C-alpha positions as CSV (number, residue, x, y, z in Angstrom):
1,M,77.0,12.9,22.2
2,L,74.7,12.0,19.3
3,R,71.0,12.0,20.4
4,I,68.8,9.5,18.5
5,R,65.4,11.0,17.5
6,L,62.6,9.0,16.0
7,V,58.8,9.0,15.5
8,R,56.9,5.8,16.1
9,T,53.3,4.8,16.3
10,F,51.4,5.2,19.6
11,R,51.3,2.2,22.0
12,P,48.8,1.6,24.8
13,D,51.5,2.2,27.4
14,D,52.0,5.8,26.0
15,I,48.6,6.9,27.3
16,A,49.9,8.0,30.7
17,F,52.7,10.0,29.1
18,A,50.3,11.7,26.7
19,A,47.7,12.6,29.4
20,H,50.4,14.0,31.7
21,L,51.9,16.1,28.8
22,T,48.6,17.6,27.9
23,E,47.7,18.2,31.6
24,Q,50.9,20.2,32.0
25,E,49.9,22.3,29.0
26,G,46.5,22.9,30.5
27,W,44.6,21.0,27.8
28,Q,41.6,19.1,29.0
29,L,42.4,15.6,27.7
30,S,42.3,12.7,30.1
31,A,43.7,9.2,29.8
32,A,40.2,8.1,28.9
33,D,40.0,10.7,26.1
34,Y,43.3,9.4,24.7
35,R,42.0,5.8,24.7
36,N,39.0,7.0,22.7
37,L,41.1,9.0,20.2
38,I,43.5,6.1,19.6
39,A,40.7,3.8,18.9
40,F,39.7,5.9,15.9
41,E,43.1,5.8,14.3
42,P,45.5,3.3,15.9
43,Q,48.1,3.6,13.1
44,G,47.7,7.4,12.8
45,C,48.8,8.3,16.3
46,F,52.5,9.0,16.9
47,I,55.0,9.5,19.7
48,A,58.3,11.3,19.3
49,E,61.3,9.9,21.2
50,D,64.6,11.5,22.1
51,A,67.3,8.9,23.1
52,G,64.6,6.4,23.8
53,R,62.5,8.8,25.9
54,P,59.0,9.9,24.8
55,V,58.9,13.6,24.4
56,G,56.0,14.4,22.1
57,V,52.6,13.2,20.9
58,M,50.3,13.6,17.9
59,I,46.9,12.2,17.1
60,T,45.2,12.1,13.6
61,I,41.8,11.1,12.4
62,A,41.0,10.2,8.8
63,C,37.5,11.2,7.6
64,G,37.6,10.3,3.9
65,K,38.9,13.2,1.9
66,L,39.3,15.3,5.1
67,G,42.1,14.4,7.5
68,W,42.3,15.9,11.0
69,I,45.3,16.6,13.2
70,G,44.3,16.6,16.9
71,P,46.7,17.2,19.8
72,L,50.3,17.8,18.6
73,L,52.5,18.6,21.6
74,V,56.2,18.4,22.5
75,E,57.5,18.5,26.1
76,G,58.9,21.9,26.9
77,P,62.7,21.1,27.2
78,Y,62.6,19.3,23.9
79,R,60.9,21.9,21.8
80,N,62.7,23.6,18.8
81,R,64.7,20.4,18.2
82,G,62.7,19.1,15.2
83,H,60.4,16.7,17.1
84,G,57.3,18.7,16.3
85,R,58.1,18.9,12.6
86,A,58.8,15.1,12.6
87,L,55.5,14.4,14.2
88,L,53.6,16.7,11.8
89,E,55.3,15.2,8.7
90,A,54.4,11.7,10.0
91,G,50.8,12.7,10.5
92,I,50.5,14.4,7.1
93,G,52.0,11.4,5.4
94,Y,49.6,9.0,7.1
95,L,46.5,11.1,6.3
96,L,47.5,11.6,2.6
97,D,48.1,7.8,2.4
98,S,44.6,7.3,3.9
99,G,43.0,9.3,1.1
100,A,42.9,12.8,2.5
101,R,42.9,15.8,0.1
102,T,42.5,18.4,2.8
103,I,44.1,18.3,6.3
104,G,42.8,20.5,9.1
105,A,44.1,21.6,12.5
106,D,43.2,24.1,15.2
107,A,46.3,26.0,16.1
108,T,47.0,28.0,19.2
109,P,48.2,31.6,18.5
110,A,51.8,30.6,19.3
111,S,51.7,27.6,16.9
112,V,50.3,29.4,13.8
113,P,53.8,30.1,12.4
114,F,54.7,26.5,12.9
115,Y,51.8,25.3,10.8
116,E,52.2,28.0,8.2
117,S,55.8,26.9,7.7
118,A,54.5,23.5,6.7
119,G,52.1,25.0,4.1
120,F,48.9,25.3,6.2
121,W,46.8,28.5,5.7
122,Q,44.5,30.3,8.0
123,A,40.8,29.8,7.3
124,F,38.9,31.3,10.3
125,T,38.9,31.7,14.0
126,M,37.5,29.0,16.4
127,L,36.0,30.4,19.6
128,H,35.9,28.5,22.9
129,W,32.8,29.2,24.9
130,R,31.6,28.2,28.4
131,R,28.4,28.6,30.3
132,P,28.5,28.6,34.1
133,A,26.2,26.5,36.3
134,L,22.9,28.2,35.4
135,P,19.3,26.8,35.5
136,G,18.3,25.1,32.3
137,P,16.1,27.1,30.0
138,A,12.6,26.3,28.9
139,Q,12.6,24.1,25.8
140,Q,11.5,25.4,22.4
141,S,8.5,23.8,20.7
142,D,10.2,22.4,17.6
143,A,9.8,18.7,17.1
144,L,12.9,16.8,18.2
145,I,13.5,13.0,18.3
146,P,16.2,11.1,20.2
147,F,19.3,10.4,18.1
148,A,19.4,6.6,18.0
149,L,22.0,4.3,16.4
150,S,19.5,3.5,13.7
151,D,19.7,7.2,12.6
152,L,23.4,7.1,12.2
153,H,23.5,6.7,8.4
154,Q,21.0,9.5,7.8
155,V,22.8,11.9,10.2
156,T,26.2,11.0,8.7
157,M,24.9,12.0,5.2
158,F,23.4,15.2,6.6
159,D,26.7,16.0,8.4
160,W,28.9,15.4,5.4
161,A,28.5,18.7,3.6
162,P,28.8,21.0,6.7
163,F,31.7,19.1,8.2
164,G,33.6,18.6,5.0
165,G,34.2,14.9,5.3
166,R,32.6,11.5,6.2
167,R,32.9,10.8,9.9
168,R,30.4,8.0,10.5
169,R,32.7,6.1,12.8
170,V,33.5,9.2,14.8
171,L,29.8,10.0,15.2
172,R,29.1,6.4,16.1
173,A,31.6,6.5,18.9
174,L,30.5,9.9,20.2
175,L,26.9,8.8,20.2
176,A,27.8,6.0,22.5
177,L,29.4,8.5,24.9
178,S,26.7,11.1,24.7
179,P,23.7,10.8,27.1
180,V,22.3,13.9,25.3
181,A,21.5,13.2,21.7
182,Y,18.7,14.8,19.6
183,I,17.8,15.2,16.0
184,A,15.5,18.0,14.6
185,Q,13.5,16.5,11.9
186,D,10.4,17.6,9.9
187,Q,8.7,17.1,6.6
188,D,11.8,18.5,4.9
189,G,14.1,16.0,6.5
190,I,16.9,16.5,9.1
191,G,17.3,20.1,10.1
192,G,20.1,19.5,12.6
193,Y,21.4,17.4,15.5
194,I,23.2,17.8,18.8
195,L,25.3,15.6,21.1
196,A,26.6,16.4,24.6
197,R,28.8,14.4,26.9
198,Q,30.4,14.8,30.3
199,R,34.0,15.7,30.8
200,S,36.0,16.5,33.9
201,G,34.0,19.0,35.8
202,H,31.7,20.1,32.9
203,W,29.6,19.1,29.9
204,L,30.9,19.3,26.4
205,I,28.4,20.1,23.6
206,G,29.4,18.9,20.2
207,P,29.0,18.1,17.4
208,W,26.0,20.5,17.0
209,V,25.2,21.0,13.3
210,C,22.2,22.8,12.0
211,V,20.5,24.3,9.0
212,R,17.5,25.1,11.1
213,S,16.1,24.4,14.7
214,A,19.4,25.4,16.3
215,E,17.7,27.0,19.3
216,A,15.4,24.1,19.9
217,L,18.3,21.7,19.9
218,L,20.3,23.8,22.3
219,T,17.5,24.3,24.8
220,A,16.7,20.6,24.7
221,A,20.3,19.8,25.6
222,L,20.6,22.4,28.3
223,A,17.3,21.2,29.9
224,V,18.8,17.7,30.3
225,I,22.2,19.0,31.4
226,G,20.5,21.2,34.1
227,Q,22.5,23.4,36.4
228,E,26.0,22.3,35.4
229,P,28.8,24.1,33.5
230,V,28.9,23.6,29.7
231,H,31.7,24.1,27.2
232,L,31.8,24.1,23.4
233,T,33.9,25.3,20.4
234,M,32.5,26.9,17.3
235,P,33.7,28.7,14.2
236,A,33.5,32.5,14.5
237,I,32.2,32.7,11.0
238,N,28.8,31.4,12.3
239,Q,27.3,34.7,13.5
240,D,23.9,33.1,14.3
241,A,25.6,30.7,16.7
242,Q,27.4,33.5,18.5
243,Q,24.1,35.5,19.0
244,L,22.4,32.3,20.2
245,L,25.1,31.5,22.7
246,N,25.2,35.0,24.1
247,R,21.5,34.9,24.7
248,Y,21.8,31.7,26.7
249,G,24.6,32.8,29.0
250,F,27.7,31.6,27.3
251,A,30.9,33.6,27.1
252,I,34.1,33.3,25.1
253,Y,37.2,32.3,27.1
254,S,39.8,31.5,24.4
255,Q,40.3,31.0,20.7
256,R,42.3,29.1,18.2
257,Q,42.9,29.4,14.5
258,R,41.4,26.8,12.1
259,M,44.1,26.0,9.5
260,Y,44.1,23.8,6.4
261,L,46.5,22.2,4.1
262,G,45.4,21.2,0.6
263,D,42.1,21.5,-1.2
264,E,39.5,24.0,0.0
265,E,36.8,21.4,-0.5
266,G,37.4,20.0,3.0
267,I,36.5,23.3,4.7
268,G,32.8,22.3,4.4
269,R,30.2,24.8,5.4
270,P,31.3,26.2,8.8
271,Q,28.3,28.6,8.9
272,H,26.2,25.5,9.8
273,I,28.6,24.3,12.5
274,Y,27.3,25.4,15.9
275,A,29.8,23.3,17.9
276,T,32.6,21.0,16.8
277,A,33.2,17.5,18.3
278,G,36.1,19.1,20.2
279,P,39.5,20.6,19.1
280,E,41.0,17.1,19.1
281,K,38.3,15.6,16.8
282,A,37.2,18.7,14.7
């Protein structure tokens, strides 16, 4: 019997399927997370169907010249049938049409060959860290200010070079979700910023981007979080971040491979990235 396969844009009633699929895979993305992701890019989120049944999901986010592929997952029994490739091609096409010149993704070790077969190349390793429920440390003395909505333009411009793209709308949305939000600012301007928000059973730090005052931002965030578990993801190329996290009780629990398609310009300056917004949002 001929099976009809297709890729279509995501609909609100697909959220339950997507959340269930990622839960089966052990990924920490809830229905609420998917609602937030789809709001960024309603036309850039896709569902793969097989004979009318949803079997795969992919999310993209366009950030100017940098495009991002978030969750890309196909249900186990339907893998190796072309659904993943169809989703990836739909996402790449959408991001290129949106103006991207570089497209990034964080690949699990098992999915690296899949991305390489589509022309992606390996850039560096992304490390996933967690800190158990420990007492919050004493805050450092650097001058910090709360990150308010009125600071969004200034922070977006600071973030552009390290991140590699313009993500004002992503930062705006994350700021609204983040009860912990600080900027390090002195006579030389912004030295860094940090956001932290709650997820199921733990806090997630990110984005956390710095050229200076990284420790002050971290201790300020941990002081507010208190004795609760904390997770974050950062590029292994940032040795300063690794040393800092080790000192404050974090440990690595998994890793992925940061991969790119297209121009190297979109890589940004990962040595200044102390925590990403999350694997699904870069």
